[in-house]
DRENZA-213869 format. One record per residue (C-alpha): chain; x, z, y. Coordinates in Angstrom, 2 decimals, always signed. Example, Ala and Ser with C-alpha at 12.3 -4.5 7.8 and 13.67 -1.06 7.14 Angstrom:
<node><chain>A</chain><u>+12.30</u><w>+7.80</w><v>-4.50</v></node>
<node><chain>A</chain><u>+13.67</u><w>+7.14</w><v>-1.06</v></node>
***
This chain:
<node><chain>A</chain><u>-35.50</u><w>-11.50</w><v>-5.92</v></node>
<node><chain>A</chain><u>-32.52</u><w>-10.25</w><v>-7.93</v></node>
<node><chain>A</chain><u>-31.58</u><w>-12.37</w><v>-10.92</v></node>
<node><chain>A</chain><u>-32.78</u><w>-11.00</w><v>-14.28</v></node>
<node><chain>A</chain><u>-30.10</u><w>-9.08</w><v>-16.13</v></node>
<node><chain>A</chain><u>-28.97</u><w>-10.87</w><v>-19.31</v></node>
<node><chain>A</chain><u>-28.53</u><w>-8.95</w><v>-22.54</v></node>
<node><chain>A</chain><u>-24.97</u><w>-7.73</w><v>-22.95</v></node>
<node><chain>A</chain><u>-23.93</u><w>-9.63</w><v>-26.09</v></node>
<node><chain>A</chain><u>-25.09</u><w>-13.04</w><v>-27.22</v></node>
<node><chain>A</chain><u>-24.36</u><w>-11.98</w><v>-30.80</v></node>
<node><chain>A</chain><u>-26.25</u><w>-8.67</w><v>-30.55</v></node>
<node><chain>A</chain><u>-27.61</u><w>-9.02</w><v>-34.07</v></node>
<node><chain>A</chain><u>-24.09</u><w>-8.79</w><v>-35.51</v></node>
<node><chain>A</chain><u>-23.33</u><w>-5.45</w><v>-33.83</v></node>
<node><chain>A</chain><u>-26.70</u><w>-3.90</w><v>-32.91</v></node>
<node><chain>A</chain><u>-25.47</u><w>-0.30</w><v>-32.51</v></node>
<node><chain>A</chain><u>-22.76</u><w>-1.29</w><v>-30.06</v></node>
<node><chain>A</chain><u>-25.06</u><w>-3.67</w><v>-28.17</v></node>
<node><chain>A</chain><u>-27.75</u><w>-0.99</w><v>-27.71</v></node>
<node><chain>A</chain><u>-25.16</u><w>+1.56</w><v>-26.65</v></node>
<node><chain>A</chain><u>-23.79</u><w>-0.89</w><v>-24.06</v></node>
<node><chain>A</chain><u>-27.24</u><w>-1.35</w><v>-22.53</v></node>
<node><chain>A</chain><u>-27.90</u><w>+2.40</w><v>-22.41</v></node>
<node><chain>A</chain><u>-24.47</u><w>+3.03</w><v>-20.87</v></node>
<node><chain>A</chain><u>-25.01</u><w>+0.34</w><v>-18.21</v></node>
<node><chain>A</chain><u>-28.40</u><w>+1.84</w><v>-17.32</v></node>
<node><chain>A</chain><u>-26.72</u><w>+5.23</w><v>-16.92</v></node>
<node><chain>A</chain><u>-24.03</u><w>+3.74</w><v>-14.67</v></node>
<node><chain>A</chain><u>-26.72</u><w>+2.10</w><v>-12.54</v></node>
<node><chain>A</chain><u>-29.32</u><w>+4.87</w><v>-12.38</v></node>
<node><chain>A</chain><u>-27.30</u><w>+8.09</w><v>-12.72</v></node>
<node><chain>A</chain><u>-23.88</u><w>+7.23</w><v>-11.33</v></node>
<node><chain>A</chain><u>-25.39</u><w>+4.66</w><v>-8.91</v></node>
<node><chain>A</chain><u>-22.48</u><w>+2.27</w><v>-9.06</v></node>
<node><chain>A</chain><u>-22.46</u><w>-0.64</w><v>-6.64</v></node>
<node><chain>A</chain><u>-24.02</u><w>-3.91</w><v>-7.87</v></node>
<node><chain>A</chain><u>-20.68</u><w>-5.73</w><v>-7.82</v></node>
<node><chain>A</chain><u>-19.06</u><w>-2.93</w><v>-9.85</v></node>
<node><chain>A</chain><u>-21.91</u><w>-3.13</w><v>-12.37</v></node>
<node><chain>A</chain><u>-21.35</u><w>-6.87</w><v>-12.73</v></node>
<node><chain>A</chain><u>-17.72</u><w>-6.18</w><v>-13.65</v></node>
<node><chain>A</chain><u>-18.70</u><w>-3.46</w><v>-16.14</v></node>
<node><chain>A</chain><u>-21.28</u><w>-5.76</w><v>-17.73</v></node>
<node><chain>A</chain><u>-18.71</u><w>-8.54</w><v>-18.10</v></node>
<node><chain>A</chain><u>-16.14</u><w>-6.19</w><v>-19.68</v></node>
<node><chain>A</chain><u>-18.62</u><w>-4.58</w><v>-22.08</v></node>
<node><chain>A</chain><u>-20.06</u><w>-7.96</w><v>-23.01</v></node>
<node><chain>A</chain><u>-16.55</u><w>-9.00</w><v>-23.99</v></node>
<node><chain>A</chain><u>-16.19</u><w>-5.92</w><v>-26.21</v></node>
<node><chain>A</chain><u>-19.52</u><w>-6.60</w><v>-27.95</v></node>
<node><chain>A</chain><u>-18.69</u><w>-10.25</w><v>-28.54</v></node>
<node><chain>A</chain><u>-15.29</u><w>-9.40</w><v>-30.03</v></node>
<node><chain>A</chain><u>-16.86</u><w>-6.77</w><v>-32.28</v></node>
<node><chain>A</chain><u>-19.54</u><w>-9.23</w><v>-33.41</v></node>
<node><chain>A</chain><u>-16.97</u><w>-11.94</w><v>-34.14</v></node>
<node><chain>A</chain><u>-14.93</u><w>-9.44</w><v>-36.16</v></node>
<node><chain>A</chain><u>-18.04</u><w>-8.32</w><v>-38.05</v></node>
<node><chain>A</chain><u>-17.70</u><w>-4.64</w><v>-37.04</v></node>
<node><chain>A</chain><u>-20.29</u><w>-2.42</w><v>-35.44</v></node>
<node><chain>A</chain><u>-19.82</u><w>+0.88</w><v>-33.62</v></node>
<node><chain>A</chain><u>-19.48</u><w>+2.97</w><v>-36.78</v></node>
<node><chain>A</chain><u>-16.69</u><w>+0.72</w><v>-38.13</v></node>
<node><chain>A</chain><u>-14.79</u><w>+0.29</w><v>-34.87</v></node>
<node><chain>A</chain><u>-11.17</u><w>+1.47</w><v>-35.11</v></node>
<node><chain>A</chain><u>-8.19</u><w>+1.75</w><v>-32.79</v></node>
<node><chain>A</chain><u>-6.49</u><w>-1.21</w><v>-34.48</v></node>
<node><chain>A</chain><u>-9.37</u><w>-3.46</w><v>-33.44</v></node>
<node><chain>A</chain><u>-9.04</u><w>-2.42</w><v>-29.81</v></node>
<node><chain>A</chain><u>-5.26</u><w>-2.87</w><v>-29.83</v></node>
<node><chain>A</chain><u>-5.61</u><w>-6.35</w><v>-31.32</v></node>
<node><chain>A</chain><u>-8.21</u><w>-7.35</w><v>-28.73</v></node>
<node><chain>A</chain><u>-6.06</u><w>-6.00</w><v>-25.89</v></node>
<node><chain>A</chain><u>-3.14</u><w>-8.06</w><v>-27.24</v></node>
<node><chain>A</chain><u>-5.41</u><w>-11.11</w><v>-27.33</v></node>
<node><chain>A</chain><u>-6.29</u><w>-10.60</w><v>-23.66</v></node>
<node><chain>A</chain><u>-2.59</u><w>-10.55</w><v>-22.84</v></node>
<node><chain>A</chain><u>-1.97</u><w>-13.69</w><v>-24.90</v></node>
<node><chain>A</chain><u>-4.77</u><w>-15.42</w><v>-22.97</v></node>
<node><chain>A</chain><u>-2.82</u><w>-14.83</w><v>-19.76</v></node>
<node><chain>A</chain><u>-4.86</u><w>-11.98</w><v>-18.28</v></node>
<node><chain>A</chain><u>-2.85</u><w>-9.91</w><v>-15.80</v></node>
<node><chain>A</chain><u>-1.87</u><w>-6.32</w><v>-16.69</v></node>
<node><chain>A</chain><u>-4.07</u><w>-5.03</w><v>-13.86</v></node>
<node><chain>A</chain><u>-7.14</u><w>-6.90</w><v>-15.16</v></node>
<node><chain>A</chain><u>-6.45</u><w>-5.77</w><v>-18.74</v></node>
<node><chain>A</chain><u>-6.20</u><w>-2.17</w><v>-17.55</v></node>
<node><chain>A</chain><u>-9.59</u><w>-2.47</w><v>-15.83</v></node>
<node><chain>A</chain><u>-11.20</u><w>-3.94</w><v>-18.95</v></node>
<node><chain>A</chain><u>-9.76</u><w>-1.28</w><v>-21.24</v></node>
<node><chain>A</chain><u>-10.96</u><w>+1.38</w><v>-18.80</v></node>
<node><chain>A</chain><u>-14.51</u><w>+0.06</w><v>-19.17</v></node>
<node><chain>A</chain><u>-14.17</u><w>+0.09</w><v>-22.97</v></node>
<node><chain>A</chain><u>-12.81</u><w>+3.65</w><v>-22.96</v></node>
<node><chain>A</chain><u>-15.64</u><w>+4.83</w><v>-20.72</v></node>
<node><chain>A</chain><u>-18.27</u><w>+3.41</w><v>-23.07</v></node>
<node><chain>A</chain><u>-16.70</u><w>+4.81</w><v>-26.23</v></node>
<node><chain>A</chain><u>-16.10</u><w>+8.23</w><v>-24.66</v></node>
<node><chain>A</chain><u>-19.76</u><w>+8.37</w><v>-23.63</v></node>
<node><chain>A</chain><u>-20.85</u><w>+7.30</w><v>-27.11</v></node>
<node><chain>A</chain><u>-18.85</u><w>+10.20</w><v>-28.53</v></node>
<node><chain>A</chain><u>-20.56</u><w>+12.72</w><v>-26.26</v></node>
<node><chain>A</chain><u>-23.94</u><w>+11.27</w><v>-27.29</v></node>
<node><chain>A</chain><u>-23.11</u><w>+11.66</w><v>-30.98</v></node>
<node><chain>A</chain><u>-23.11</u><w>+7.91</w><v>-31.56</v></node>
<node><chain>A</chain><u>-19.50</u><w>+7.96</w><v>-32.85</v></node>
<node><chain>A</chain><u>-17.77</u><w>+10.36</w><v>-35.19</v></node>
<node><chain>A</chain><u>-14.44</u><w>+9.86</w><v>-33.41</v></node>
<node><chain>A</chain><u>-13.25</u><w>+7.99</w><v>-30.35</v></node>
<node><chain>A</chain><u>-11.20</u><w>+4.91</w><v>-31.39</v></node>
<node><chain>A</chain><u>-10.02</u><w>+4.42</w><v>-27.78</v></node>
<node><chain>A</chain><u>-8.51</u><w>+7.89</w><v>-27.44</v></node>
<node><chain>A</chain><u>-4.95</u><w>+6.63</w><v>-27.97</v></node>
<node><chain>A</chain><u>-5.49</u><w>+3.24</w><v>-26.34</v></node>
<node><chain>A</chain><u>-3.00</u><w>+2.63</w><v>-23.54</v></node>
<node><chain>A</chain><u>-3.18</u><w>-0.10</w><v>-20.95</v></node>
<node><chain>A</chain><u>-0.11</u><w>-2.20</w><v>-20.10</v></node>
<node><chain>A</chain><u>+1.75</u><w>-0.94</w><v>-17.05</v></node>
<node><chain>A</chain><u>+1.26</u><w>-3.24</w><v>-14.10</v></node>
<node><chain>A</chain><u>+4.30</u><w>-3.77</w><v>-11.91</v></node>
<node><chain>A</chain><u>+3.72</u><w>-2.11</w><v>-8.58</v></node>
<node><chain>A</chain><u>+3.59</u><w>-4.81</w><v>-5.89</v></node>
<node><chain>A</chain><u>+6.12</u><w>-4.60</w><v>-3.09</v></node>
<node><chain>A</chain><u>+4.71</u><w>-3.48</w><v>+0.25</v></node>
<node><chain>A</chain><u>+4.40</u><w>-6.20</w><v>+2.85</v></node>
<node><chain>A</chain><u>+6.55</u><w>-5.53</w><v>+5.89</v></node>
<node><chain>A</chain><u>+7.24</u><w>-7.53</w><v>+9.02</v></node>
<node><chain>A</chain><u>+10.72</u><w>-8.66</w><v>+9.93</v></node>
<node><chain>A</chain><u>+12.36</u><w>-6.69</w><v>+12.73</v></node>
<node><chain>A</chain><u>+11.90</u><w>-9.65</w><v>+15.08</v></node>
<node><chain>A</chain><u>+8.19</u><w>-9.96</w><v>+14.32</v></node>
<node><chain>A</chain><u>+7.62</u><w>-6.20</w><v>+14.59</v></node>
<node><chain>A</chain><u>+9.30</u><w>-6.07</w><v>+17.99</v></node>
<node><chain>A</chain><u>+7.35</u><w>-9.13</w><v>+19.18</v></node>
<node><chain>A</chain><u>+4.09</u><w>-7.56</w><v>+18.04</v></node>
<node><chain>A</chain><u>+4.86</u><w>-4.27</w><v>+19.78</v></node>
<node><chain>A</chain><u>+5.93</u><w>-6.00</w><v>+22.99</v></node>
<node><chain>A</chain><u>+2.84</u><w>-8.21</w><v>+23.06</v></node>
<node><chain>A</chain><u>+2.11</u><w>-11.15</w><v>+25.33</v></node>
<node><chain>A</chain><u>+3.47</u><w>-11.15</w><v>+28.91</v></node>
<node><chain>A</chain><u>+1.10</u><w>-9.97</w><v>+31.67</v></node>
<node><chain>A</chain><u>-1.54</u><w>-12.52</w><v>+32.58</v></node>
<node><chain>A</chain><u>-1.55</u><w>-14.39</w><v>+35.89</v></node>
<node><chain>A</chain><u>-3.95</u><w>-13.75</w><v>+37.58</v></node>
<node><chain>A</chain><u>-4.13</u><w>-10.10</w><v>+36.47</v></node>
<node><chain>A</chain><u>-6.62</u><w>-9.26</w><v>+33.72</v></node>
<node><chain>A</chain><u>-9.99</u><w>-7.72</w><v>+34.52</v></node>
<node><chain>A</chain><u>-10.08</u><w>-3.89</w><v>+34.30</v></node>
<node><chain>A</chain><u>-11.86</u><w>-3.89</w><v>+30.94</v></node>
<node><chain>A</chain><u>-9.34</u><w>-6.37</w><v>+29.51</v></node>
<node><chain>A</chain><u>-6.41</u><w>-4.42</w><v>+30.95</v></node>
<node><chain>A</chain><u>-7.78</u><w>-1.25</w><v>+29.35</v></node>
<node><chain>A</chain><u>-8.17</u><w>-2.96</w><v>+25.96</v></node>
<node><chain>A</chain><u>-4.66</u><w>-4.44</w><v>+26.19</v></node>
<node><chain>A</chain><u>-3.18</u><w>-1.03</w><v>+27.07</v></node>
<node><chain>A</chain><u>-4.99</u><w>+0.57</w><v>+24.14</v></node>
<node><chain>A</chain><u>-3.83</u><w>-2.12</w><v>+21.67</v></node>
<node><chain>A</chain><u>-0.28</u><w>-1.88</w><v>+23.03</v></node>
<node><chain>A</chain><u>-0.19</u><w>+1.92</w><v>+22.68</v></node>
<node><chain>A</chain><u>-1.65</u><w>+1.87</w><v>+19.16</v></node>
<node><chain>A</chain><u>+0.77</u><w>-0.83</w><v>+18.00</v></node>
<node><chain>A</chain><u>+3.79</u><w>+0.94</w><v>+19.44</v></node>
<node><chain>A</chain><u>+2.72</u><w>+4.25</w><v>+17.91</v></node>
<node><chain>A</chain><u>+2.02</u><w>+2.81</w><v>+14.45</v></node>
<node><chain>A</chain><u>+5.43</u><w>+1.12</w><v>+14.35</v></node>
<node><chain>A</chain><u>+7.32</u><w>+3.96</w><v>+16.06</v></node>
<node><chain>A</chain><u>+6.03</u><w>+6.78</w><v>+13.86</v></node>
<node><chain>A</chain><u>+4.79</u><w>+5.18</w><v>+10.62</v></node>
<node><chain>A</chain><u>+1.30</u><w>+6.63</w><v>+10.90</v></node>
<node><chain>A</chain><u>-1.57</u><w>+5.77</w><v>+8.61</v></node>
<node><chain>A</chain><u>-4.57</u><w>+4.29</w><v>+10.43</v></node>
<node><chain>A</chain><u>-6.63</u><w>+7.39</w><v>+9.53</v></node>
<node><chain>A</chain><u>-3.96</u><w>+9.56</w><v>+11.15</v></node>
<node><chain>A</chain><u>-3.94</u><w>+7.38</w><v>+14.25</v></node>
<node><chain>A</chain><u>-7.69</u><w>+7.52</w><v>+14.85</v></node>
<node><chain>A</chain><u>-7.66</u><w>+11.28</w><v>+14.21</v></node>
<node><chain>A</chain><u>-5.24</u><w>+11.98</w><v>+17.07</v></node>
<node><chain>A</chain><u>-6.39</u><w>+14.08</w><v>+20.03</v></node>
<node><chain>A</chain><u>-4.93</u><w>+14.25</w><v>+23.52</v></node>
<node><chain>A</chain><u>-3.88</u><w>+17.84</w><v>+22.85</v></node>
<node><chain>A</chain><u>-4.55</u><w>+20.44</w><v>+20.13</v></node>
<node><chain>A</chain><u>-8.13</u><w>+21.76</w><v>+20.14</v></node>
<node><chain>A</chain><u>-9.42</u><w>+24.61</w><v>+18.03</v></node>
<node><chain>A</chain><u>-12.97</u><w>+25.50</w><v>+18.97</v></node>
<node><chain>A</chain><u>-16.37</u><w>+26.09</w><v>+17.48</v></node>
<node><chain>A</chain><u>-17.38</u><w>+22.44</w><v>+17.92</v></node>
<node><chain>A</chain><u>-14.11</u><w>+20.68</w><v>+17.07</v></node>
<node><chain>A</chain><u>-10.76</u><w>+21.36</w><v>+15.43</v></node>
<node><chain>A</chain><u>-8.00</u><w>+18.81</w><v>+15.92</v></node>
<node><chain>A</chain><u>-6.67</u><w>+16.96</w><v>+12.90</v></node>
<node><chain>A</chain><u>-3.75</u><w>+15.62</w><v>+14.92</v></node>
<node><chain>A</chain><u>-2.46</u><w>+15.49</w><v>+18.48</v></node>
<node><chain>A</chain><u>+0.38</u><w>+14.31</w><v>+20.68</v></node>
<node><chain>A</chain><u>+3.05</u><w>+16.71</w><v>+21.90</v></node>
<node><chain>A</chain><u>+3.73</u><w>+15.04</w><v>+25.25</v></node>
<node><chain>A</chain><u>+6.72</u><w>+17.23</w><v>+26.14</v></node>
<node><chain>A</chain><u>+8.38</u><w>+17.04</w><v>+22.73</v></node>
<node><chain>A</chain><u>+7.54</u><w>+13.34</w><v>+22.13</v></node>
<node><chain>A</chain><u>+6.05</u><w>+14.07</w><v>+18.71</v></node>
<node><chain>A</chain><u>+2.84</u><w>+13.29</w><v>+16.86</v></node>
<node><chain>A</chain><u>+1.38</u><w>+16.07</w><v>+14.72</v></node>
<node><chain>A</chain><u>-0.89</u><w>+14.67</w><v>+12.01</v></node>
<node><chain>A</chain><u>-2.85</u><w>+15.72</w><v>+8.95</v></node>
<node><chain>A</chain><u>-1.96</u><w>+13.37</w><v>+6.10</v></node>
<node><chain>A</chain><u>-3.04</u><w>+12.84</w><v>+2.52</v></node>
<node><chain>A</chain><u>-3.67</u><w>+15.95</w><v>+0.48</v></node>
<node><chain>A</chain><u>-4.14</u><w>+18.03</w><v>+3.63</v></node>
<node><chain>A</chain><u>-0.39</u><w>+17.95</w><v>+4.34</v></node>
<node><chain>A</chain><u>+0.62</u><w>+18.45</w><v>+7.96</v></node>
<node><chain>A</chain><u>+3.73</u><w>+16.80</w><v>+9.35</v></node>
<node><chain>A</chain><u>+5.34</u><w>+16.11</w><v>+12.69</v></node>
<node><chain>A</chain><u>+6.95</u><w>+12.76</w><v>+13.44</v></node>
<node><chain>A</chain><u>+8.97</u><w>+11.65</w><v>+16.47</v></node>
<node><chain>A</chain><u>+7.48</u><w>+9.16</w><v>+18.90</v></node>
<node><chain>A</chain><u>+9.94</u><w>+6.68</w><v>+20.39</v></node>
<node><chain>A</chain><u>+10.51</u><w>+6.17</w><v>+24.08</v></node>
<node><chain>A</chain><u>+8.72</u><w>+2.79</w><v>+24.21</v></node>
<node><chain>A</chain><u>+5.72</u><w>+4.24</w><v>+22.40</v></node>
<node><chain>A</chain><u>+5.57</u><w>+7.25</w><v>+24.74</v></node>
<node><chain>A</chain><u>+5.65</u><w>+4.90</w><v>+27.73</v></node>
<node><chain>A</chain><u>+2.80</u><w>+2.82</w><v>+26.25</v></node>
<node><chain>A</chain><u>+0.81</u><w>+5.99</w><v>+25.53</v></node>
<node><chain>A</chain><u>+1.17</u><w>+7.20</w><v>+29.12</v></node>
<node><chain>A</chain><u>+0.03</u><w>+3.81</w><v>+30.40</v></node>
<node><chain>A</chain><u>-3.01</u><w>+4.03</w><v>+28.11</v></node>
<node><chain>A</chain><u>-3.67</u><w>+7.56</w><v>+29.33</v></node>
<node><chain>A</chain><u>-3.78</u><w>+6.24</w><v>+32.90</v></node>
<node><chain>A</chain><u>-6.53</u><w>+3.75</w><v>+31.97</v></node>
<node><chain>A</chain><u>-8.28</u><w>+5.76</w><v>+29.24</v></node>
<node><chain>A</chain><u>-11.16</u><w>+7.07</w><v>+31.32</v></node>
<node><chain>A</chain><u>-13.60</u><w>+9.69</w><v>+30.10</v></node>
<node><chain>A</chain><u>-16.19</u><w>+9.62</w><v>+27.31</v></node>
<node><chain>A</chain><u>-19.85</u><w>+9.29</w><v>+28.36</v></node>
<node><chain>A</chain><u>-21.82</u><w>+12.40</w><v>+29.24</v></node>
<node><chain>A</chain><u>-23.18</u><w>+14.13</w><v>+26.18</v></node>
<node><chain>A</chain><u>-20.42</u><w>+12.85</w><v>+23.92</v></node>
<node><chain>A</chain><u>-19.51</u><w>+15.08</w><v>+20.99</v></node>
<node><chain>A</chain><u>-16.56</u><w>+17.43</w><v>+21.31</v></node>
<node><chain>A</chain><u>-14.54</u><w>+15.33</w><v>+18.86</v></node>
<node><chain>A</chain><u>-15.02</u><w>+12.22</w><v>+21.01</v></node>
<node><chain>A</chain><u>-14.16</u><w>+14.06</w><v>+24.22</v></node>
<node><chain>A</chain><u>-10.86</u><w>+15.21</w><v>+22.67</v></node>
<node><chain>A</chain><u>-9.87</u><w>+11.83</w><v>+21.16</v></node>
<node><chain>A</chain><u>-6.68</u><w>+10.14</w><v>+22.28</v></node>
<node><chain>A</chain><u>-7.95</u><w>+6.62</w><v>+21.63</v></node>
<node><chain>A</chain><u>-11.45</u><w>+5.72</w><v>+22.81</v></node>
<node><chain>A</chain><u>-13.19</u><w>+2.54</w><v>+21.76</v></node>
<node><chain>A</chain><u>-15.17</u><w>+0.17</w><v>+24.01</v></node>
<node><chain>A</chain><u>-18.17</u><w>+2.54</w><v>+24.14</v></node>
<node><chain>A</chain><u>-16.04</u><w>+5.49</w><v>+25.18</v></node>
<node><chain>A</chain><u>-16.16</u><w>+7.25</w><v>+21.81</v></node>
<node><chain>A</chain><u>-13.35</u><w>+7.92</w><v>+19.32</v></node>
<node><chain>A</chain><u>-12.03</u><w>+4.60</w><v>+18.09</v></node>
<node><chain>A</chain><u>-12.77</u><w>+3.56</w><v>+14.50</v></node>
<node><chain>A</chain><u>-10.28</u><w>+2.36</w><v>+11.91</v></node>
<node><chain>A</chain><u>-12.09</u><w>-0.99</w><v>+11.80</v></node>
<node><chain>A</chain><u>-11.63</u><w>-1.45</w><v>+15.55</v></node>
<node><chain>A</chain><u>-7.90</u><w>-0.68</w><v>+15.18</v></node>
<node><chain>A</chain><u>-7.62</u><w>-3.40</w><v>+12.52</v></node>
<node><chain>A</chain><u>-9.46</u><w>-5.91</w><v>+14.69</v></node>
<node><chain>A</chain><u>-7.32</u><w>-5.22</w><v>+17.75</v></node>
<node><chain>A</chain><u>-4.13</u><w>-5.45</w><v>+15.71</v></node>
<node><chain>A</chain><u>-5.18</u><w>-8.82</w><v>+14.28</v></node>
<node><chain>A</chain><u>-5.97</u><w>-10.07</w><v>+17.78</v></node>
<node><chain>A</chain><u>-2.62</u><w>-8.84</w><v>+19.09</v></node>
<node><chain>A</chain><u>-0.76</u><w>-10.56</w><v>+16.24</v></node>
<node><chain>A</chain><u>-2.46</u><w>-13.85</w><v>+17.09</v></node>
<node><chain>A</chain><u>-1.57</u><w>-13.46</w><v>+20.76</v></node>
<node><chain>A</chain><u>+2.05</u><w>-12.78</w><v>+19.81</v></node>
<node><chain>A</chain><u>+2.11</u><w>-15.94</w><v>+17.69</v></node>
<node><chain>A</chain><u>+2.99</u><w>-14.18</w><v>+14.42</v></node>
<node><chain>A</chain><u>+2.71</u><w>-16.42</w><v>+11.36</v></node>
<node><chain>A</chain><u>+1.25</u><w>-13.65</w><v>+9.15</v></node>
<node><chain>A</chain><u>-1.97</u><w>-11.61</w><v>+9.12</v></node>
<node><chain>A</chain><u>-1.14</u><w>-8.09</w><v>+10.29</v></node>
<node><chain>A</chain><u>-2.92</u><w>-4.86</w><v>+9.37</v></node>
<node><chain>A</chain><u>-2.09</u><w>-1.26</w><v>+10.35</v></node>
<node><chain>A</chain><u>-0.47</u><w>-0.33</w><v>+7.04</v></node>
<node><chain>A</chain><u>+1.92</u><w>-3.25</w><v>+7.42</v></node>
<node><chain>A</chain><u>+3.38</u><w>-1.49</w><v>+10.45</v></node>
<node><chain>A</chain><u>+3.81</u><w>+1.68</w><v>+8.38</v></node>
<node><chain>A</chain><u>+5.66</u><w>-0.40</w><v>+5.77</v></node>
<node><chain>A</chain><u>+7.76</u><w>-1.99</w><v>+8.51</v></node>
<node><chain>A</chain><u>+8.60</u><w>+1.42</w><v>+9.98</v></node>
<node><chain>A</chain><u>+9.81</u><w>+2.69</w><v>+6.59</v></node>
<node><chain>A</chain><u>+11.68</u><w>-0.48</w><v>+5.63</v></node>
<node><chain>A</chain><u>+13.50</u><w>-0.90</w><v>+8.93</v></node>
<node><chain>A</chain><u>+14.40</u><w>+2.79</w><v>+9.11</v></node>
<node><chain>A</chain><u>+15.76</u><w>+2.71</w><v>+5.57</v></node>
<node><chain>A</chain><u>+17.76</u><w>-0.44</w><v>+6.28</v></node>
<node><chain>A</chain><u>+19.40</u><w>+1.25</w><v>+9.27</v></node>
<node><chain>A</chain><u>+19.92</u><w>+4.78</w><v>+7.96</v></node>
<node><chain>A</chain><u>+19.88</u><w>+4.63</w><v>+4.16</v></node>
<node><chain>A</chain><u>+18.36</u><w>+8.14</w><v>+4.27</v></node>
<node><chain>A</chain><u>+15.67</u><w>+8.01</w><v>+1.56</v></node>
<node><chain>A</chain><u>+14.81</u><w>+11.71</w><v>+1.82</v></node>
<node><chain>A</chain><u>+14.45</u><w>+11.49</w><v>+5.57</v></node>
<node><chain>A</chain><u>+12.10</u><w>+8.52</w><v>+5.31</v></node>
<node><chain>A</chain><u>+10.11</u><w>+10.42</w><v>+2.68</v></node>
<node><chain>A</chain><u>+9.59</u><w>+13.31</w><v>+5.09</v></node>
<node><chain>A</chain><u>+8.59</u><w>+11.03</w><v>+7.95</v></node>
<node><chain>A</chain><u>+6.07</u><w>+9.17</w><v>+5.78</v></node>
<node><chain>A</chain><u>+4.66</u><w>+12.39</w><v>+4.32</v></node>
<node><chain>A</chain><u>+5.13</u><w>+11.29</w><v>+0.71</v></node>
<node><chain>A</chain><u>+4.78</u><w>+14.09</w><v>-1.83</v></node>
<node><chain>A</chain><u>+6.97</u><w>+12.24</w><v>-4.35</v></node>
<node><chain>A</chain><u>+10.25</u><w>+10.48</w><v>-3.70</v></node>
<node><chain>A</chain><u>+9.04</u><w>+7.79</w><v>-6.13</v></node>
<node><chain>A</chain><u>+6.50</u><w>+6.62</w><v>-3.52</v></node>
<node><chain>A</chain><u>+9.33</u><w>+6.13</w><v>-1.02</v></node>
<node><chain>A</chain><u>+11.74</u><w>+4.48</w><v>-3.47</v></node>
<node><chain>A</chain><u>+9.66</u><w>+1.31</w><v>-3.47</v></node>
<node><chain>A</chain><u>+11.16</u><w>+0.61</w><v>-0.02</v></node>
<node><chain>A</chain><u>+14.61</u><w>+0.48</w><v>-1.60</v></node>
<node><chain>A</chain><u>+13.36</u><w>-2.50</w><v>-3.62</v></node>
<node><chain>A</chain><u>+12.08</u><w>-4.06</w><v>-0.42</v></node>
<node><chain>A</chain><u>+15.44</u><w>-3.34</w><v>+1.24</v></node>
<node><chain>A</chain><u>+17.29</u><w>-4.95</w><v>-1.68</v></node>
<node><chain>A</chain><u>+15.03</u><w>-7.98</w><v>-1.42</v></node>
<node><chain>A</chain><u>+16.00</u><w>-8.26</w><v>+2.26</v></node>
<node><chain>A</chain><u>+19.70</u><w>-7.92</w><v>+1.45</v></node>
<node><chain>A</chain><u>+19.43</u><w>-10.51</w><v>-1.31</v></node>
<node><chain>A</chain><u>+17.86</u><w>-12.96</w><v>+1.13</v></node>
<node><chain>A</chain><u>+20.69</u><w>-12.32</w><v>+3.62</v></node>
<node><chain>A</chain><u>+23.21</u><w>-12.88</w><v>+0.81</v></node>
<node><chain>A</chain><u>+21.58</u><w>-16.15</w><v>-0.24</v></node>
<node><chain>A</chain><u>+21.68</u><w>-17.41</w><v>+3.33</v></node>
<node><chain>A</chain><u>+25.16</u><w>-16.17</w><v>+4.28</v></node>
<node><chain>A</chain><u>+27.45</u><w>-16.10</w><v>+1.25</v></node>
<node><chain>A</chain><u>+29.32</u><w>-19.39</w><v>+0.77</v></node>
<node><chain>A</chain><u>+29.10</u><w>-19.17</w><v>-3.03</v></node>
<node><chain>A</chain><u>+25.42</u><w>-18.24</w><v>-3.15</v></node>
<node><chain>A</chain><u>+24.08</u><w>-21.58</w><v>-2.02</v></node>
<node><chain>A</chain><u>+23.46</u><w>-24.40</w><v>-4.45</v></node>
<node><chain>A</chain><u>+25.77</u><w>-27.39</w><v>-3.99</v></node>
<node><chain>A</chain><u>+24.12</u><w>-30.36</w><v>-2.33</v></node>
***
């Protein structure tokens, strides 16, 4: 049995209008918007905090002003809450007060001008060149040779790893690849491999198409996978029959399967970090930028609409250079 839902504020009597509005808003989020239970728990916690602060300040909904909200946001910061968590809490407050305005429960919205603190964008996690190459190369062939099913799985993981690192694809772009372009009544390709031109044509975010080169090692791994790929089962959908990468059941591989196989491959290669597909995209961008310095070129290859999305890799590149400096420059090291 689910646990009974507690009332939003403990001090509901001090701010009854706000407390009742919180309960009605939470019911709407649960029954109309059908938010997930865990999301509702977070909303309840954030709105409970608003009601408690209002009760402690002796203000109800009709007396709530922007200065109260700004002061409470500052208090959250002083308590050590991260900018990201503060932004989430203020978002919950704004949603409640905006809804109260549409319901005629407030004359004006005190949160209209409320701004959350800007959270520093975290740096993308990229592998070192040595780790990326080790991951792509994989473990040496087994002795005795692997069983056919294992050899097929290894060839698939090898080809996917090489392609992710060689071309900087998103995992959704990888699983959407077909052997060749198909445009029929039952299936239209989202992406495909140009085997003669050594390119991958993909459909990225925002419906943007782009073509990216595929390196020689990746093309070789893809051809080896093609040799072992096999055919989908009879009766498979047109989209599965066209897919470049087939999973264990012979149907188009899923993003979850790609993540699992990449984690397994990283363990086999002895990498000291957990690896996911997007980490190879980050590694592709970082290593290419380190070698070429061509920010616009990397932007095109990644399919970023804004150069600002690509510039974060310059920070990563600087972090790499700073580490090299600390290790190599004779005046950078602390005296022993």
